[in-house]
N, CA, C, O and the ligand as a Tripos MOL2 file, in Angstrom:
@<TRIPOS>MOLECULE
protein
  273   271    69     0     0
PROTEIN
NO_CHARGES

@<TRIPOS>ATOM
      1 N           3.7950   -8.0870  -14.2120 N.3       1 MET1
      2 CA          3.1860   -9.3730  -14.5960 C.3       1 MET1
      3 C           1.8450   -9.5400  -13.9120 C.2       1 MET1
      4 O           0.8310   -9.7890  -14.5650 O.2       1 MET1
      5 N           1.8420   -9.4000  -12.5940 N.am      2 ILE2
      6 CA          0.5950   -9.4900  -11.8460 C.3       2 ILE2
      7 C          -0.3540   -8.3730  -12.2670 C.2       2 ILE2
      8 O          -1.5530   -8.6000  -12.4270 O.2       2 ILE2
      9 N           0.1760   -7.1790  -12.4430 N.am      3 ALA3
     10 CA         -0.6570   -6.0470  -12.8340 C.3       3 ALA3
     11 C          -1.3700   -6.3380  -14.1450 C.2       3 ALA3
     12 O          -2.5500   -6.0240  -14.3010 O.2       3 ALA3
     13 N          -0.6540   -6.9350  -15.0810 N.am      4 HIS4
     14 CA         -1.2460   -7.2570  -16.3810 C.3       4 HIS4
     15 C          -2.3920   -8.2560  -16.2240 C.2       4 HIS4
     16 O          -3.4390   -8.1070  -16.8530 O.2       4 HIS4
     17 N          -2.1950   -9.2600  -15.3960 N.am      5 GLU5
     18 CA         -3.2450  -10.2640  -15.1730 C.3       5 GLU5
     19 C          -4.4580   -9.6570  -14.4900 C.2       5 GLU5
     20 O          -5.5950  -10.0250  -14.7860 O.2       5 GLU5
     21 N          -4.2160   -8.7360  -13.5840 N.am      6 ILE6
     22 CA         -5.3230   -8.0660  -12.8970 C.3       6 ILE6
     23 C          -6.1170   -7.2240  -13.8820 C.2       6 ILE6
     24 O          -7.3480   -7.2450  -13.8750 O.2       6 ILE6
     25 N          -5.4180   -6.4880  -14.7240 N.am      7 VAL7
     26 CA         -6.0870   -5.6510  -15.7180 C.3       7 VAL7
     27 C          -6.9910   -6.5040  -16.6080 C.2       7 VAL7
     28 O          -8.0840   -6.0740  -16.9750 O.2       7 VAL7
     29 N          -6.5460   -7.6950  -16.9500 N.am      8 GLU8
     30 CA         -7.3530   -8.5610  -17.8210 C.3       8 GLU8
     31 C          -8.6140   -9.0720  -17.1280 C.2       8 GLU8
     32 O          -9.5700   -9.4660  -17.7960 O.2       8 GLU8
     33 N          -8.6250   -9.0680  -15.8190 N.am      9 MET9
     34 CA         -9.7920   -9.5340  -15.0570 C.3       9 MET9
     35 C         -10.8390   -8.4560  -14.8500 C.2       9 MET9
     36 O         -11.9800   -8.7580  -14.5020 O.2       9 MET9
     37 N         -10.4650   -7.2130  -15.0580 N.am     10 ILE10
     38 CA        -11.3700   -6.1060  -14.7510 C.3      10 ILE10
     39 C         -12.4770   -6.0270  -15.8020 C.2      10 ILE10
     40 O         -12.2020   -5.9650  -17.0000 O.2      10 ILE10
     41 N         -13.7240   -6.0310  -15.3470 N.am     11 PRO11
     42 CA        -14.8510   -6.0250  -16.2810 C.3      11 PRO11
     43 C         -14.9010   -4.7640  -17.1360 C.2      11 PRO11
     44 O         -14.3480   -3.7210  -16.7850 O.2      11 PRO11
     45 N         -15.5760   -4.8960  -18.2540 N.am     12 GLY12
     46 CA        -15.6780   -3.7910  -19.2040 C.3      12 GLY12
     47 C         -16.6250   -2.7010  -18.7600 C.2      12 GLY12
     48 O         -17.2680   -2.7880  -17.7140 O.2      12 GLY12
     49 N         -16.6920   -1.6900  -19.5710 N.am     13 LYS13
     50 CA        -17.5460   -0.5400  -19.3290 C.3      13 LYS13
     51 C         -18.9940   -0.9920  -19.1400 C.2      13 LYS13
     52 O         -19.4620   -1.9090  -19.8160 O.2      13 LYS13
     53 N         -19.6990   -0.3340  -18.2110 N.am     14 ASP14
     54 CA        -21.1010   -0.6100  -17.9070 C.3      14 ASP14
     55 C         -21.3210   -1.9660  -17.2420 C.2      14 ASP14
     56 O         -22.4610   -2.3920  -17.0580 O.2      14 ASP14
     57 N         -20.2420   -2.6380  -16.8840 N.am     15 ALA15
     58 CA        -20.3840   -3.9030  -16.1750 C.3      15 ALA15
     59 C         -20.3330   -3.6310  -14.6800 C.2      15 ALA15
     60 O         -19.9360   -2.5500  -14.2460 O.2      15 ALA15
     61 N         -20.7430   -4.6330  -13.8910 N.am     16 GLN16
     62 CA        -20.5300   -4.5540  -12.4490 C.3      16 GLN16
     63 C         -19.0390   -4.7200  -12.2080 C.2      16 GLN16
     64 O         -18.3450   -5.3600  -12.9990 O.2      16 GLN16
     65 N         -18.5520   -4.1520  -11.1310 N.am     17 GLY17
     66 CA        -17.1340   -4.2530  -10.8280 C.3      17 GLY17
     67 C         -16.7780   -5.5520  -10.1290 C.2      17 GLY17
     68 O         -17.6440   -6.3390   -9.7480 O.2      17 GLY17
     69 N         -15.4860   -5.7500   -9.9740 N.am     18 VAL18
     70 CA        -14.9830   -6.9270   -9.2660 C.3      18 VAL18
     71 C         -14.1370   -6.4580   -8.0790 C.2      18 VAL18
     72 O         -13.4100   -5.4700   -8.1790 O.2      18 VAL18
     73 N         -14.2380   -7.1720   -6.9570 N.am     19 CYS19
     74 CA        -13.5180   -6.7420   -5.7520 C.3      19 CYS19
     75 C         -12.1050   -7.3350   -5.6820 C.2      19 CYS19
     76 O         -11.7690   -8.2740   -6.4040 O.2      19 CYS19
     77 N         -11.3090   -6.7720   -4.8140 N.am     20 ASP20
     78 CA         -9.9100   -7.2190   -4.6660 C.3      20 ASP20
     79 C          -9.8270   -8.6820   -4.2330 C.2      20 ASP20
     80 O          -8.9370   -9.4160   -4.6630 O.2      20 ASP20
     81 N         -10.7670   -9.0990   -3.3760 N.am     21 ASP21
     82 CA        -10.7330  -10.4810   -2.8870 C.3      21 ASP21
     83 C         -10.9460  -11.4800   -4.0200 C.2      21 ASP21
     84 O         -10.2850  -12.5170   -4.0730 O.2      21 ASP21
     85 N         -11.8690  -11.1650   -4.9240 N.am     22 CYS22
     86 CA        -12.1360  -12.0790   -6.0340 C.3      22 CYS22
     87 C         -10.9780  -12.0780   -7.0210 C.2      22 CYS22
     88 O         -10.6570  -13.1190   -7.5950 O.2      22 CYS22
     89 N         -10.3520  -10.9370   -7.2250 N.am     23 ILE23
     90 CA         -9.1630  -10.8760   -8.0770 C.3      23 ILE23
     91 C          -8.0650  -11.7360   -7.4520 C.2      23 ILE23
     92 O          -7.4000  -12.5140   -8.1370 O.2      23 ILE23
     93 N          -7.8890  -11.5820   -6.1520 N.am     24 THR24
     94 CA         -6.8770  -12.3430   -5.4190 C.3      24 THR24
     95 C          -7.1040  -13.8460   -5.5730 C.2      24 THR24
     96 O          -6.1770  -14.6030   -5.8590 O.2      24 THR24
     97 N          -8.3700  -14.2660   -5.3750 N.am     25 ALA25
     98 CA         -8.7020  -15.6910   -5.4520 C.3      25 ALA25
     99 C          -8.5580  -16.2100   -6.8850 C.2      25 ALA25
    100 O          -8.0060  -17.2880   -7.1060 O.2      25 ALA25
    101 N          -9.0550  -15.4440   -7.8490 N.am     26 ALA26
    102 CA         -9.0500  -15.9150   -9.2310 C.3      26 ALA26
    103 C          -7.6340  -16.0550   -9.7710 C.2      26 ALA26
    104 O          -7.3590  -16.9440  -10.5770 O.2      26 ALA26
    105 N          -6.7460  -15.1890   -9.3340 N.am     27 LEU27
    106 CA         -5.3720  -15.2370   -9.8420 C.3      27 LEU27
    107 C          -4.4540  -16.0520   -8.9270 C.2      27 LEU27
    108 O          -3.2800  -16.2570   -9.2340 O.2      27 LEU27
    109 N          -5.0000  -16.5090   -7.8080 N.am     28 GLY28
    110 CA         -4.1930  -17.2990   -6.8940 C.3      28 GLY28
    111 C          -3.0620  -16.5070   -6.2570 C.2      28 GLY28
    112 O          -1.9820  -17.0370   -5.9950 O.2      28 GLY28
    113 N          -3.3310  -15.2280   -6.0120 N.am     29 LEU29
    114 CA         -2.3040  -14.3940   -5.3830 C.3      29 LEU29
    115 C          -2.1650  -14.7930   -3.9150 C.2      29 LEU29
    116 O          -3.1410  -15.1870   -3.2760 O.2      29 LEU29
    117 N          -0.9620  -14.6890   -3.3970 N.am     30 SER30
    118 CA         -0.7470  -15.0840   -2.0090 C.3      30 SER30
    119 C          -1.2310  -14.0070   -1.0470 C.2      30 SER30
    120 O          -1.5770  -14.2960    0.0990 O.2      30 SER30
    121 N          -1.2530  -12.7800   -1.5140 N.am     31 ARG31
    122 CA         -1.6530  -11.6840   -0.6310 C.3      31 ARG31
    123 C          -2.6350  -10.7580   -1.3270 C.2      31 ARG31
    124 O          -2.4300  -10.3560   -2.4720 O.2      31 ARG31
    125 N          -3.7190  -10.4220   -0.6060 N.am     32 ARG32
    126 CA         -4.7280   -9.5140   -1.1180 C.3      32 ARG32
    127 C          -4.1310   -8.1400   -1.4260 C.2      32 ARG32
    128 O          -4.5950   -7.4310   -2.3180 O.2      32 ARG32
    129 N          -3.0920   -7.7830   -0.6660 N.am     33 GLN33
    130 CA         -2.4630   -6.4760   -0.8630 C.3      33 GLN33
    131 C          -1.8890   -6.3110   -2.2780 C.2      33 GLN33
    132 O          -1.7890   -5.1980   -2.7940 O.2      33 GLN33
    133 N          -1.5200   -7.4260   -2.8850 N.am     34 GLN34
    134 CA         -0.9900   -7.3440   -4.2560 C.3      34 GLN34
    135 C          -2.0670   -6.8200   -5.1990 C.2      34 GLN34
    136 O          -1.8120   -5.9430   -6.0240 O.2      34 GLN34
    137 N          -3.2840   -7.3710   -5.0660 N.am     35 ALA35
    138 CA         -4.3920   -6.9100   -5.9040 C.3      35 ALA35
    139 C          -4.7590   -5.4750   -5.5420 C.2      35 ALA35
    140 O          -5.0000   -4.6430   -6.4170 O.2      35 ALA35
    141 N          -4.7990   -5.2000   -4.2520 N.am     36 GLN36
    142 CA         -5.1990   -3.8800   -3.7780 C.3      36 GLN36
    143 C          -4.2410   -2.7940   -4.2780 C.2      36 GLN36
    144 O          -4.6620   -1.6970   -4.6430 O.2      36 GLN36
    145 N          -2.9630   -3.1180   -4.2860 N.am     37 ARG37
    146 CA         -1.9690   -2.1400   -4.7300 C.3      37 ARG37
    147 C          -2.2000   -1.7730   -6.2000 C.2      37 ARG37
    148 O          -2.1000   -0.6090   -6.5870 O.2      37 ARG37
    149 N          -2.5070   -2.7840   -6.9990 N.am     38 VAL38
    150 CA         -2.7280   -2.5450   -8.4250 C.3      38 VAL38
    151 C          -4.0530   -1.8260   -8.6640 C.2      38 VAL38
    152 O          -4.1060   -0.8580   -9.4240 O.2      38 VAL38
    153 N          -5.1240   -2.2940   -8.0190 N.am     39 THR39
    154 CA         -6.4250   -1.6620   -8.2760 C.3      39 THR39
    155 C          -6.4670   -0.2180   -7.7690 C.2      39 THR39
    156 O          -7.0960    0.6370   -8.3920 O.2      39 THR39
    157 N          -5.8060    0.0560   -6.6490 N.am     40 SER40
    158 CA         -5.8330    1.4400   -6.1700 C.3      40 SER40
    159 C          -4.9970    2.3490   -7.0670 C.2      40 SER40
    160 O          -5.2920    3.5360   -7.2020 O.2      40 SER40
    161 N          -3.9540    1.7900   -7.6790 N.am     41 ALA41
    162 CA         -3.1570    2.5830   -8.6270 C.3      41 ALA41
    163 C          -3.9490    2.8340   -9.9090 C.2      41 ALA41
    164 O          -3.8920    3.9250  -10.4770 O.2      41 ALA41
    165 N          -4.6860    1.8200  -10.3600 N.am     42 LEU42
    166 CA         -5.5030    1.9770  -11.5730 C.3      42 LEU42
    167 C          -6.6330    2.9680  -11.3440 C.2      42 LEU42
    168 O          -7.0210    3.7070  -12.2490 O.2      42 LEU42
    169 N          -7.1560    2.9760  -10.1200 N.am     43 ALA43
    170 CA         -8.3230    3.8050   -9.8050 C.3      43 ALA43
    171 C          -8.0500    5.2950   -9.9730 C.2      43 ALA43
    172 O          -8.9810    6.0660  -10.2030 O.2      43 ALA43
    173 N          -6.8190    5.7050   -9.8640 N.am     44 VAL44
    174 CA         -6.5080    7.1280  -10.0180 C.3      44 VAL44
    175 C          -6.3260    7.5130  -11.4820 C.2      44 VAL44
    176 O          -6.1630    8.6930  -11.7930 O.2      44 VAL44
    177 N          -6.3520    6.5400  -12.3800 N.am     45 THR45
    178 CA         -6.2640    6.8480  -13.8050 C.3      45 THR45
    179 C          -7.6800    7.0470  -14.3560 C.2      45 THR45
    180 O          -8.6400    6.5340  -13.7820 O.2      45 THR45
    181 N          -7.8210    7.7840  -15.4590 N.am     46 PRO46
    182 CA         -9.1590    8.0340  -16.0090 C.3      46 PRO46
    183 C          -9.7970    6.7850  -16.6250 C.2      46 PRO46
    184 O         -10.9960    6.7850  -16.9030 O.2      46 PRO46
    185 N          -9.0270    5.7370  -16.8380 N.am     47 SER47
    186 CA         -9.5400    4.5410  -17.5170 C.3      47 SER47
    187 C         -10.3160    3.6090  -16.6030 C.2      47 SER47
    188 O         -11.0720    2.7600  -17.0760 O.2      47 SER47
    189 N         -10.1330    3.7640  -15.2850 N.am     48 TYR48
    190 CA        -10.7640    2.8450  -14.3380 C.3      48 TYR48
    191 C         -11.5370    3.5990  -13.2760 C.2      48 TYR48
    192 O         -11.2430    4.7500  -12.9550 O.2      48 TYR48
    193 N         -12.5320    2.9140  -12.7450 N.am     49 HIS49
    194 CA        -13.4150    3.4970  -11.7650 C.3      49 HIS49
    195 C         -13.4720    2.5120  -10.5940 C.2      49 HIS49
    196 O         -13.6940    1.3200  -10.8030 O.2      49 HIS49
    197 N         -13.2730    2.9990   -9.3690 N.am     50 ARG50
    198 CA        -13.3180    2.1180   -8.1920 C.3      50 ARG50
    199 C         -14.2950    2.7130   -7.2080 C.2      50 ARG50
    200 O         -14.1660    3.8730   -6.8160 O.2      50 ARG50
    201 N         -15.2590    1.9330   -6.8140 N.am     51 TRP51
    202 CA        -16.3140    2.4580   -5.9470 C.3      51 TRP51
    203 C         -16.9350    1.3350   -5.1280 C.2      51 TRP51
    204 O         -16.6670    0.1560   -5.3590 O.2      51 TRP51
    205 N         -17.7730    1.7240   -4.1630 N.am     52 GLN52
    206 CA        -18.4280    0.7730   -3.2830 C.3      52 GLN52
    207 C         -19.6590    0.2260   -3.9950 C.2      52 GLN52
    208 O         -20.5780    0.9850   -4.3040 O.2      52 GLN52
    209 N         -19.6920   -1.0720   -4.2570 N.am     53 ASP53
    210 CA        -20.8270   -1.6620   -4.9760 C.3      53 ASP53
    211 C         -20.8030   -3.1780   -4.7940 C.2      53 ASP53
    212 O         -19.9040   -3.7310   -4.1600 O.2      53 ASP53
    213 N         -21.8010   -3.8250   -5.3610 N.am     54 GLU54
    214 CA        -21.8720   -5.2780   -5.3170 C.3      54 GLU54
    215 C         -20.8800   -5.8610   -6.3190 C.2      54 GLU54
    216 O         -20.9100   -5.5160   -7.5000 O.2      54 GLU54
    217 N         -20.0170   -6.7280   -5.8550 N.am     55 CYS55
    218 CA        -19.0600   -7.3870   -6.7350 C.3      55 CYS55
    219 C         -19.7900   -8.3920   -7.6210 C.2      55 CYS55
    220 O         -20.6670   -9.1060   -7.1360 O.2      55 CYS55
    221 N         -19.4550   -8.4640   -8.8870 N.am     56 TYR56
    222 CA        -20.1840   -9.3620   -9.7780 C.3      56 TYR56
    223 C         -19.8360  -10.8280   -9.5520 C.2      56 TYR56
    224 O         -20.5710  -11.7170   -9.9810 O.2      56 TYR56
    225 N         -18.7270  -11.0790   -8.8850 N.am     57 MET57
    226 CA        -18.3470  -12.4710   -8.6420 C.3      57 MET57
    227 C         -18.8730  -12.9940   -7.3060 C.2      57 MET57
    228 O         -19.4680  -14.0710   -7.2660 O.2      57 MET57
    229 N         -18.6700  -12.2610   -6.2190 N.am     58 CYS58
    230 CA        -19.0650  -12.7740   -4.8990 C.3      58 CYS58
    231 C         -20.3720  -12.1700   -4.4010 C.2      58 CYS58
    232 O         -20.9570  -12.6790   -3.4450 O.2      58 CYS58
    233 N         -20.8410  -11.0960   -5.0300 N.am     59 GLY59
    234 CA        -22.1150  -10.5010   -4.6470 C.3      59 GLY59
    235 C         -22.0780   -9.6670   -3.3800 C.2      59 GLY59
    236 O         -23.1040   -9.1310   -2.9600 O.2      59 GLY59
    237 N         -20.9030   -9.5500   -2.7640 N.am     60 LYS60
    238 CA        -20.7800   -8.7450   -1.5520 C.3      60 LYS60
    239 C         -20.5710   -7.2810   -1.9210 C.2      60 LYS60
    240 O         -19.9770   -6.9600   -2.9510 O.2      60 LYS60
    241 N         -21.0720   -6.4020   -1.0590 N.am     61 THR61
    242 CA        -20.8770   -4.9750   -1.2890 C.3      61 THR61
    243 C         -19.5550   -4.5550   -0.7010 C.2      61 THR61
    244 O         -19.3680   -4.5740    0.5160 O.2      61 THR61
    245 N         -18.6330   -4.1720   -1.5730 N.am     62 LYS62
    246 CA        -17.3150   -3.7180   -1.1410 C.3      62 LYS62
    247 C         -16.7100   -2.8570   -2.2450 C.2      62 LYS62
    248 O         -17.3770   -2.5610   -3.2370 O.2      62 LYS62
    249 N         -15.4640   -2.4600   -2.0800 N.am     63 LEU63
    250 CA        -14.8250   -1.6690   -3.1230 C.3      63 LEU63
    251 C         -14.5970   -2.5490   -4.3430 C.2      63 LEU63
    252 O         -13.9370   -3.5850   -4.2600 O.2      63 LEU63
    253 N         -15.1470   -2.1300   -5.4730 N.am     64 VAL64
    254 CA        -14.9960   -2.8880   -6.7100 C.3      64 VAL64
    255 C         -14.3630   -1.9910   -7.7660 C.2      64 VAL64
    256 O         -14.3580   -0.7670   -7.6380 O.2      64 VAL64
    257 N         -13.8380   -2.6100   -8.7970 N.am     65 ILE65
    258 CA        -13.2280   -1.8440   -9.8760 C.3      65 ILE65
    259 C         -13.7700   -2.3230  -11.2230 C.2      65 ILE65
    260 O         -14.0350   -3.5110  -11.4090 O.2      65 ILE65
    261 N         -13.9320   -1.3830  -12.1590 N.am     66 ALA66
    262 CA        -14.3420   -1.7010  -13.5280 C.3      66 ALA66
    263 C         -13.7340   -0.6500  -14.4410 C.2      66 ALA66
    264 O         -13.2080    0.3610  -13.9760 O.2      66 ALA66
    265 N         -13.8100   -0.8910  -15.7250 N.am     67 HIS67
    266 CA        -13.3790    0.1260  -16.6820 C.3      67 HIS67
    267 C         -14.3090    1.3260  -16.5820 C.2      67 HIS67
    268 O         -15.5200    1.1600  -16.4330 O.2      67 HIS67
    269 N         -13.7740    2.4930  -16.6590 N.am     68 ALA68
    270 CA        -14.5970    3.7140  -16.5570 C.3      68 ALA68
    271 C         -15.3760    3.9270  -17.8440 C.2      68 ALA68
    272 O         -16.1250    4.8970  -17.9590 O.2      68 ALA68
    273 ZN        -15.8740  -10.2050   -5.0310 Zn       69 ZN69
@<TRIPOS>BOND
     1     1     2 1
     2     2     3 1
     3     3     4 2
     4     3     5 am
     5     5     6 1
     6     6     7 1
     7     7     8 2
     8     7     9 am
     9     9    10 1
    10    10    11 1
    11    11    12 2
    12    11    13 am
    13    13    14 1
    14    14    15 1
    15    15    16 2
    16    15    17 am
    17    17    18 1
    18    18    19 1
    19    19    20 2
    20    19    21 am
    21    21    22 1
    22    22    23 1
    23    23    24 2
    24    23    25 am
    25    25    26 1
    26    26    27 1
    27    27    28 2
    28    27    29 am
    29    29    30 1
    30    30    31 1
    31    31    32 2
    32    31    33 am
    33    33    34 1
    34    34    35 1
    35    35    36 2
    36    35    37 am
    37    37    38 1
    38    38    39 1
    39    39    40 2
    40    39    41 am
    41    41    42 1
    42    42    43 1
    43    43    44 2
    44    43    45 am
    45    45    46 1
    46    46    47 1
    47    47    48 2
    48    47    49 am
    49    49    50 1
    50    50    51 1
    51    51    52 2
    52    51    53 am
    53    53    54 1
    54    54    55 1
    55    55    56 2
    56    55    57 am
    57    57    58 1
    58    58    59 1
    59    59    60 2
    60    59    61 am
    61    61    62 1
    62    62    63 1
    63    63    64 2
    64    63    65 am
    65    65    66 1
    66    66    67 1
    67    67    68 2
    68    67    69 am
    69    69    70 1
    70    70    71 1
    71    71    72 2
    72    71    73 am
    73    73    74 1
    74    74    75 1
    75    75    76 2
    76    75    77 am
    77    77    78 1
    78    78    79 1
    79    79    80 2
    80    79    81 am
    81    81    82 1
    82    82    83 1
    83    83    84 2
    84    83    85 am
    85    85    86 1
    86    86    87 1
    87    87    88 2
    88    87    89 am
    89    89    90 1
    90    90    91 1
    91    91    92 2
    92    91    93 am
    93    93    94 1
    94    94    95 1
    95    95    96 2
    96    95    97 am
    97    97    98 1
    98    98    99 1
    99    99   100 2
   100    99   101 am
   101   101   102 1
   102   102   103 1
   103   103   104 2
   104   103   105 am
   105   105   106 1
   106   106   107 1
   107   107   108 2
   108   107   109 am
   109   109   110 1
   110   110   111 1
   111   111   112 2
   112   111   113 am
   113   113   114 1
   114   114   115 1
   115   115   116 2
   116   115   117 am
   117   117   118 1
   118   118   119 1
   119   119   120 2
   120   119   121 am
   121   121   122 1
   122   122   123 1
   123   123   124 2
   124   123   125 am
   125   125   126 1
   126   126   127 1
   127   127   128 2
   128   127   129 am
   129   129   130 1
   130   130   131 1
   131   131   132 2
   132   131   133 am
   133   133   134 1
   134   134   135 1
   135   135   136 2
   136   135   137 am
   137   137   138 1
   138   138   139 1
   139   139   140 2
   140   139   141 am
   141   141   142 1
   142   142   143 1
   143   143   144 2
   144   143   145 am
   145   145   146 1
   146   146   147 1
   147   147   148 2
   148   147   149 am
   149   149   150 1
   150   150   151 1
   151   151   152 2
   152   151   153 am
   153   153   154 1
   154   154   155 1
   155   155   156 2
   156   155   157 am
   157   157   158 1
   158   158   159 1
   159   159   160 2
   160   159   161 am
   161   161   162 1
   162   162   163 1
   163   163   164 2
   164   163   165 am
   165   165   166 1
   166   166   167 1
   167   167   168 2
   168   167   169 am
   169   169   170 1
   170   170   171 1
   171   171   172 2
   172   171   173 am
   173   173   174 1
   174   174   175 1
   175   175   176 2
   176   175   177 am
   177   177   178 1
   178   178   179 1
   179   179   180 2
   180   179   181 am
   181   181   182 1
   182   182   183 1
   183   183   184 2
   184   183   185 am
   185   185   186 1
   186   186   187 1
   187   187   188 2
   188   187   189 am
   189   189   190 1
   190   190   191 1
   191   191   192 2
   192   191   193 am
   193   193   194 1
   194   194   195 1
   195   195   196 2
   196   195   197 am
   197   197   198 1
   198   198   199 1
   199   199   200 2
   200   199   201 am
   201   201   202 1
   202   202   203 1
   203   203   204 2
   204   203   205 am
   205   205   206 1
   206   206   207 1
   207   207   208 2
   208   207   209 am
   209   209   210 1
   210   210   211 1
   211   211   212 2
   212   211   213 am
   213   213   214 1
   214   214   215 1
   215   215   216 2
   216   215   217 am
   217   217   218 1
   218   218   219 1
   219   219   220 2
   220   219   221 am
   221   221   222 1
   222   222   223 1
   223   223   224 2
   224   223   225 am
   225   225   226 1
   226   226   227 1
   227   227   228 2
   228   227   229 am
   229   229   230 1
   230   230   231 1
   231   231   232 2
   232   231   233 am
   233   233   234 1
   234   234   235 1
   235   235   236 2
   236   235   237 am
   237   237   238 1
   238   238   239 1
   239   239   240 2
   240   239   241 am
   241   241   242 1
   242   242   243 1
   243   243   244 2
   244   243   245 am
   245   245   246 1
   246   246   247 1
   247   247   248 2
   248   247   249 am
   249   249   250 1
   250   250   251 1
   251   251   252 2
   252   251   253 am
   253   253   254 1
   254   254   255 1
   255   255   256 2
   256   255   257 am
   257   257   258 1
   258   258   259 1
   259   259   260 2
   260   259   261 am
   261   261   262 1
   262   262   263 1
   263   263   264 2
   264   263   265 am
   265   265   266 1
   266   266   267 1
   267   267   268 2
   268   267   269 am
   269   269   270 1
   270   270   271 1
   271   271   272 2
@<TRIPOS>SUBSTRUCTURE
     1 MET1         2 RESIDUE 1 A MET
     2 ILE2         6 RESIDUE 1 A ILE
     3 ALA3        10 RESIDUE 1 A ALA
     4 HIS4        14 RESIDUE 1 A HIS
     5 GLU5        18 RESIDUE 1 A GLU
     6 ILE6        22 RESIDUE 1 A ILE
     7 VAL7        26 RESIDUE 1 A VAL
     8 GLU8        30 RESIDUE 1 A GLU
     9 MET9        34 RESIDUE 1 A MET
    10 ILE10       38 RESIDUE 1 A ILE
    11 PRO11       42 RESIDUE 1 A PRO
    12 GLY12       46 RESIDUE 1 A GLY
    13 LYS13       50 RESIDUE 1 A LYS
    14 ASP14       54 RESIDUE 1 A ASP
    15 ALA15       58 RESIDUE 1 A ALA
    16 GLN16       62 RESIDUE 1 A GLN
    17 GLY17       66 RESIDUE 1 A GLY
    18 VAL18       70 RESIDUE 1 A VAL
    19 CYS19       74 RESIDUE 1 A CYS
    20 ASP20       78 RESIDUE 1 A ASP
    21 ASP21       82 RESIDUE 1 A ASP
    22 CYS22       86 RESIDUE 1 A CYS
    23 ILE23       90 RESIDUE 1 A ILE
    24 THR24       94 RESIDUE 1 A THR
    25 ALA25       98 RESIDUE 1 A ALA
    26 ALA26      102 RESIDUE 1 A ALA
    27 LEU27      106 RESIDUE 1 A LEU
    28 GLY28      110 RESIDUE 1 A GLY
    29 LEU29      114 RESIDUE 1 A LEU
    30 SER30      118 RESIDUE 1 A SER
    31 ARG31      122 RESIDUE 1 A ARG
    32 ARG32      126 RESIDUE 1 A ARG
    33 GLN33      130 RESIDUE 1 A GLN
    34 GLN34      134 RESIDUE 1 A GLN
    35 ALA35      138 RESIDUE 1 A ALA
    36 GLN36      142 RESIDUE 1 A GLN
    37 ARG37      146 RESIDUE 1 A ARG
    38 VAL38      150 RESIDUE 1 A VAL
    39 THR39      154 RESIDUE 1 A THR
    40 SER40      158 RESIDUE 1 A SER
    41 ALA41      162 RESIDUE 1 A ALA
    42 LEU42      166 RESIDUE 1 A LEU
    43 ALA43      170 RESIDUE 1 A ALA
    44 VAL44      174 RESIDUE 1 A VAL
    45 THR45      178 RESIDUE 1 A THR
    46 PRO46      182 RESIDUE 1 A PRO
    47 SER47      186 RESIDUE 1 A SER
    48 TYR48      190 RESIDUE 1 A TYR
    49 HIS49      194 RESIDUE 1 A HIS
    50 ARG50      198 RESIDUE 1 A ARG
    51 TRP51      202 RESIDUE 1 A TRP
    52 GLN52      206 RESIDUE 1 A GLN
    53 ASP53      210 RESIDUE 1 A ASP
    54 GLU54      214 RESIDUE 1 A GLU
    55 CYS55      218 RESIDUE 1 A CYS
    56 TYR56      222 RESIDUE 1 A TYR
    57 MET57      226 RESIDUE 1 A MET
    58 CYS58      230 RESIDUE 1 A CYS
    59 GLY59      234 RESIDUE 1 A GLY
    60 LYS60      238 RESIDUE 1 A LYS
    61 THR61      242 RESIDUE 1 A THR
    62 LYS62      246 RESIDUE 1 A LYS
    63 LEU63      250 RESIDUE 1 A LEU
    64 VAL64      254 RESIDUE 1 A VAL
    65 ILE65      258 RESIDUE 1 A ILE
    66 ALA66      262 RESIDUE 1 A ALA
    67 HIS67      266 RESIDUE 1 A HIS
    68 ALA68      270 RESIDUE 1 A ALA
    69 ZN69       273 GROUP 0 **** ****
């Protein structure tokens, strides 16, 4: 359930990525680890890309995720 909501928040191809903290805040998750667990699992699939960059929501440079 949470994984599905996280996937829907991930920006499309050629977009800036979104960080775990913003996913956590936007979905009202109680723990950042919930978002992190999902994004790190998605990152190993060919459909998603996770890298160090400016988050499109908070503007901070951290690990962000977007569609590959
Ligand atoms: Zn952010």
